[in-house]
C-alpha angles and dihedrals in degrees: 000000000000121000119242113251102237117188139173117244092263094045093049092050087049094051090043091056090048090052095044112013092188093055115140096201110116131203088251092055089052091050091053092048090052095047096046090050092242088130122036117247134175130208117236107181105306095341131089114213127203122215095236093203090052088052091053091049090050093048090047092053111020116183115262119249108260098198127042116255109262100192118117095025129115113248131199112249116220115213 
């Protein structure tokens, strides 16, 4: 049985850049994915760890947007 590769946000970002030097994923993007629950994390003391393999699986198959993006469109004001 293989152990899960648990990493801090900074360590996961560093490993991601080693695996893919041209990756556009930032530390802030990892933080947002962690806080929103898109990627699983676990708390160990004061640290929050990311399962690196789950992160790679998420990035390989991100969920599709369910609703169209509404930014940049003119909206009717009710009032």
